[in-house]
C-alpha positions in Angstrom: 94.7 143.6 137.2 97.4 140.9 137.0 98.9 140.0 133.6 99.9 136.6 132.2 103.5 137.8 132.1 103.5 138.9 135.7 102.0 135.6 136.8 104.7 133.7 134.8 107.5 135.9 136.3 106.3 135.3 139.8 105.8 131.5 139.2 109.3 131.1 138.0 110.6 132.4 141.3 109.0 129.6 143.2 108.3 126.7 140.8 110.8 125.0 138.5 110.2 126.6 135.1 107.2 128.4 136.5 104.9 125.4 135.8 104.0 122.1 137.6 103.9 120.0 134.4 106.5 120.7 131.7 104.3 121.0 128.5 102.5 124.0 130.1 105.7 126.1 129.8 105.1 126.4 126.0 108.6 125.1 125.4 107.9 123.5 122.0 105.8 126.4 120.7 107.7 129.3 122.2 106.4 132.3 124.0 104.9 132.4 127.5 101.9 130.5 128.8 98.7 132.2 129.7 97.4 131.7 133.3 93.8 130.6 133.7 91.4 132.5 136.0 88.3 130.4 135.4 86.7 128.0 133.0 83.1 127.2 132.1 81.6 125.0 129.3 83.9 125.1 126.3 85.7 128.2 127.4 88.6 129.3 129.6 89.5 132.9 130.6 93.0 134.1 131.5 93.9 136.5 134.2 93.7 139.4 131.7 90.1 138.5 130.9 90.7 137.0 127.4 88.5 134.1 126.5 89.7 130.9 124.8 87.8 128.1 123.2 89.4 125.1 124.8 90.3 122.0 122.7 92.5 120.6 125.4 89.9 120.0 128.2 92.5 119.5 130.9 94.0 116.8 128.6 90.7 114.9 128.2 88.6 114.7 131.4 86.3 117.7 130.7 84.2 115.6 128.4 81.0 117.3 129.7 82.6 120.8 129.7 84.2 122.8 132.3 82.3 123.4 135.6 79.3 121.3 134.6 76.6 122.2 137.1 76.0 118.6 138.0 79.6 117.9 138.8 80.1 121.2 140.7 77.0 120.4 142.8 78.2 116.9 143.6 81.7 118.2 144.7 80.2 121.1 146.6 77.9 118.8 148.5 80.7 116.3 149.2 82.9 119.1 150.5 80.4 120.1 153.2 80.9 116.6 154.7 84.7 116.9 154.8 87.6 116.9 152.3 89.4 113.7 153.2 88.8 110.8 155.6 91.7 108.4 155.3 89.0 105.8 155.8 86.5 104.2 153.4 83.5 106.1 152.2 80.4 104.7 150.3 81.1 106.5 147.0 84.3 104.5 146.5 82.3 101.3 146.0 79.7 103.2 143.9 82.3 104.5 141.5 84.0 101.1 141.3 80.6 99.5 140.5 80.0 102.0 137.7 83.4 101.3 136.1 82.9 97.5 136.3 79.4 97.8 134.8 80.6 99.8 131.9 83.9 97.9 131.2 83.3 94.1 130.9 87.0 93.2 131.2 87.1 94.5 134.8 86.0 92.4 137.8 87.7 94.3 140.6 89.1 97.9 140.6 91.3 99.8 143.0 91.2 103.7 143.2 94.4 105.7 143.2 95.2 109.4 142.8 96.6 109.8 139.3 97.2 108.1 136.0 100.8 107.7 136.8 100.0 106.0 140.0 97.5 103.7 138.2 100.0 102.6 135.5 102.9 102.2 138.0 100.6 100.0 140.3 99.4 98.0 137.3 102.9 97.1 136.2 103.9 96.2 139.8 100.8 94.0 140.0 101.6 92.3 136.7 105.2 91.6 137.9 103.9 90.2 141.2 101.3 88.0 139.4 103.7 86.5 136.9 106.9 86.5 138.9 108.7 88.1 136.0 110.6 91.4 135.7 110.6 92.7 132.1 107.9 94.9 130.6 107.3 96.1 127.0 106.2 99.6 126.2 106.1 101.5 122.9 108.0 104.5 121.6 105.9 107.6 122.0 103.4 106.0 124.4 103.3 108.0 127.7 102.3 106.2 130.8 103.2 108.8 133.4 106.5 109.6 134.9 107.4 106.5 136.9 110.9 105.3 136.3 110.0 102.2 134.2 108.2 104.4 131.6 110.8 107.1 131.0 112.7 105.0 128.5 113.4 105.4 124.8 113.9 102.8 122.1 117.4 101.5 121.3 118.8 100.9 117.9 117.0 97.6 117.4 113.4 96.5 118.0 114.5 94.1 120.7 117.2 96.3 122.3 117.0 96.9 126.0 116.0 100.6 126.6 118.2 103.3 127.9 116.8 106.0 130.3 116.1 109.3 128.6 115.6 111.2 131.9 118.4 111.8 134.4 117.5 110.2 137.7 116.3 107.0 136.2 118.8 104.2 137.1 120.1 102.2 134.1 119.3 99.0 136.1 115.6 99.9 136.0 115.7 100.9 132.4 117.2 97.5 131.6 113.8 96.0 132.7 111.9 97.9 130.0 112.0 96.9 126.3 110.7 99.2 123.7 109.1 98.8 120.3 107.5 101.0 117.6 103.7 101.3 117.9 101.8 99.5 115.2 104.7 97.2 114.3 103.3 93.7 115.2 106.2 91.9 113.5 108.7 93.7 115.7 106.7 93.0 118.8 106.4 89.4 117.9 110.2 89.2 117.6 110.6 90.8 121.1 108.2 88.2 122.5 110.0 85.4 120.7 113.3 86.3 122.3 112.2 87.5 125.7 108.7 86.2 126.1 109.4 83.9 129.1 110.7 86.9 131.1 108.1 89.5 130.1 105.6 90.2 132.8 103.4 92.6 130.8 102.9 94.6 127.7 101.5 98.1 128.4 100.0 100.2 125.7 97.8 103.1 125.0 95.2 101.4 122.7 94.9 104.8 120.9 98.2 106.7 121.4 97.6 110.2 122.5 101.1 111.5 123.3 102.7 111.3 119.9 99.7 113.2 118.5 96.6 110.9 118.0 97.6 107.5 116.6 95.0 104.8 116.2 96.0 101.1 116.1 96.2 99.5 112.7 93.6 96.8 112.0 94.6 93.6 113.8 97.4 95.2 115.8 95.7 95.1 119.3 94.3 91.6 118.5 97.8 90.4 117.6 99.1 91.8 120.9 96.4 90.0 122.8 97.4 86.7 121.2 101.1 87.3 121.9 100.3 87.8 125.6 98.2 84.7 125.7 100.9 82.6 124.0 103.6 83.8 126.4 101.7 84.1 129.7 102.2 87.9 129.9 99.7 90.4 131.3 98.2 92.8 128.7 97.7 96.2 130.2 95.6 98.8 128.4 96.5 102.3 129.5 93.1 104.0 129.1 93.9 106.9 131.3 93.2 109.1 128.3 90.9 106.9 126.2 88.8 105.4 129.0 85.2 106.7 128.8 86.6 109.3 126.3 86.6 107.6 122.9 83.5 105.5 123.9 81.4 104.6 126.9 83.4 101.3 127.2 86.7 102.8 126.3 89.0 102.0 123.4 88.8 98.3 124.2 85.1 98.3 123.3 85.8 100.2 120.1 88.4 97.6 118.9 87.0 94.5 120.5 90.0 93.5 122.6 89.8 92.4 126.2 93.0 93.3 128.2 93.9 91.7 131.5 94.3 95.0 133.3 93.1 98.5 132.5 94.2 101.8 133.9 92.0 104.9 134.2 92.1 108.6 135.1 90.8 111.8 133.5 87.1 111.2 132.9 86.5 109.2 136.0 87.5 112.2 138.1 85.9 115.0 135.9 89.0 117.0 136.5 89.7 116.0 140.1 93.0 114.2 140.9 92.0 110.5 140.6 93.0 107.3 138.8 92.1 103.6 139.0 93.3 100.3 137.8 91.3 97.1 137.5 90.9 93.8 135.7 90.7 90.1 136.1 89.7 88.9 139.6 92.6 86.5 139.9 95.1 89.2 139.1 93.5 91.9 141.2 93.3 89.5 144.2 97.0 89.7 144.4 96.8 93.2 145.8 97.0 93.8 149.5 95.1 93.2 151.7 94.0 90.1 149.7 97.5 89.3 148.4 101.2 90.2 148.8 101.5 93.0 146.2 101.4 96.2 148.2 99.9 99.5 147.1 98.1 102.1 149.2 97.5 105.8 149.6 96.0 108.1 152.1 94.0 110.1 149.5 92.9 107.1 147.4 89.1 107.1 147.2 89.0 110.8 148.2 85.3 111.7 148.7 85.4 114.8 146.5 87.0 112.9 143.6 84.5 110.0 144.0 81.6 112.4 143.9 82.9 114.2 140.8 83.5 110.9 139.1 80.1 109.5 139.8 78.5 112.7 138.5 80.5 112.6 135.3 79.9 108.9 134.6 76.2 109.6 135.0 76.3 112.4 132.4 78.1 110.4 129.8 75.5 107.6 130.0 72.8 109.8 128.6 71.5 108.4 125.4 73.1 109.9 122.3 76.0 111.5 124.3 78.8 109.9 122.3 76.9 110.1 119.0 76.7 113.9 119.4 80.4 114.2 120.5 81.6 112.1 117.6 79.5 114.0 115.0 80.9 117.3 116.4 84.4 116.0 116.2 83.9 114.9 112.6 82.6 118.3 111.7 85.5 120.0 113.3 88.1 117.8 111.7 86.6 118.2 108.2 86.5 121.9 108.7 90.2 122.0 109.7 91.1 119.9 106.6 89.2 122.3 104.4 90.9 125.3 105.9 94.3 123.7 105.3 93.5 122.7 101.8 92.4 126.2 101.0 95.6 127.6 102.4 97.8 125.0 100.6 99.2 123.6 103.8 100.1 119.9 104.0 97.7 118.7 106.6 95.9 115.6 107.8 93.4 114.8 110.6 92.3 111.7 112.5 89.6 111.1 115.0 88.5 108.3 117.4 85.2 109.3 118.9 85.6 112.8 120.5 89.5 112.5 120.5 91.3 113.9 117.5 94.7 114.6 116.0 96.0 117.4 113.7 99.1 116.7 111.6 101.0 119.2 109.6 102.0 116.4 107.3 100.7 114.7 104.2 99.2 111.8 106.2 98.4 110.6 109.6 101.3 108.9 111.4 101.2 105.2 112.5 104.0 105.5 115.0 106.3 108.0 116.8 109.0 108.0 114.1 106.4 109.1 111.5 104.8 111.6 113.9 108.2 113.3 114.6 108.5 114.1 110.8 105.5 116.5 111.0 106.3 120.1 110.3 106.8 121.4 113.8 107.5 125.0 112.6 104.1 125.1 110.8 102.4 123.8 113.9 104.1 126.5 116.0 102.8 129.3 113.7 99.3 127.8 113.6 99.2 127.4 117.4 100.1 131.1 118.0 97.8 132.3 115.2 94.9 130.4 116.7 95.7 131.4 120.2 95.7 135.1 119.1 92.2 134.5 117.8 91.1 132.9 121.1 91.4 129.2 120.2 93.5 127.0 122.4 95.1 123.8 121.3 97.7 121.8 123.2 101.1 123.6 123.1 102.8 120.6 121.5 102.5 118.9 118.1 102.6 115.6 119.9 99.4 115.8 121.8 95.8 114.8 120.9 92.9 117.2 121.1 89.5 116.8 122.7 85.9 117.8 122.1 83.3 118.2 124.9 79.6 118.3 125.1 79.8 122.0 125.6 81.3 122.5 122.1 78.1 123.5 120.4 77.6 123.8 116.7 77.9 127.6 117.0 81.2 127.3 119.0 82.6 124.9 116.4 81.7 127.3 113.6 83.3 130.2 115.4 86.4 128.2 116.1 86.7 127.0 112.5 86.4 130.6 111.2 89.3 131.6 113.5 91.3 128.5 112.5 90.8 129.2 108.8 92.3 132.6 109.3 95.2 131.1 111.3 95.8 128.4 108.6 95.9 131.1 106.0 98.7 132.8 107.9 100.6 129.5 107.9 100.1 129.2 104.2 101.5 132.6 103.6 104.5 131.8 105.7 103.8 134.3 108.4 
């Protein structure tokens, strides 16, 4: 039998850091990652046979649980007809039609292969549509690893960003302005100074990469007005929140209609897929209708389309989100009770079946506040939970996710394990 350590040792010989996405390396929490052999429902099993209750869910898409029979059957059937065509297939239009039906702000949609590709393409489209170059993003909001997004905030709210990843040319970083999330006054000042040059504002309507940070009342509405006033394109990055926090995404929860929306995660049920869509006049700028080029051999891949269609059918069952939201509330209340009993400063937040756990006195409203959480306490809790078979994201700056497969019994078992883990943190172990 292989071991996690042996798998990690071997992977490091051939893959940078032994992983294909940095957070998987357990860099923030320490130790070595486990290697997954299989997953089903709310559980994953590592190569040593240990079972984990999964609150990561492949970072959101496994909303119906791992290896849901309907999704597996759809993908299996699609695979018998070929894995890739490089030509159109009927399911592309079917999935696009489902997305448009469920999200009223979208009139046309283009399939791509990842969330990064979706956000990168949406920004290019916004620039092509407006004829402007600048974009605004928010500190702590992650939109994938395209050059324009790997930028940190400067010393002032309207300071042009500097690249915080080698390999990103400063001239590209100069086209990205940054602002603190939930600070409408600072954003208004950026738009006052630079509005005529700003092609788009791109935002996670619920931030999920600085822990889980919901928007303050009126924030997204204010952002919408600023874009209207200055002729800028408002892009909601719903790669994480789309069909996750609600059937219509975060925009349906907060009642704000963006010009463009990006998707991933749930629309692929774990398959590599993304999409971007929005107003017809903007989307008609994309080739072959217009001059803004974007293409991909694997875009609209038949297996990904089949998986997405199956998953979107599952989430439209009556009561689906009510049950997920109730389960998430039960879990977060149980976690808070465990922390209170252990005397550990702790706060939780939830938006539908997406949640955040803070080792702090209160929930953060931006990245600066999130960074003040007790990271050492989180590390101890993470490993104490993992030891008891409960898996959270190996970073204090990531949201968590509940699936339909997390039954009341599984939640109760998980809370019992987490209560023990929290007690260890309270004792300083």
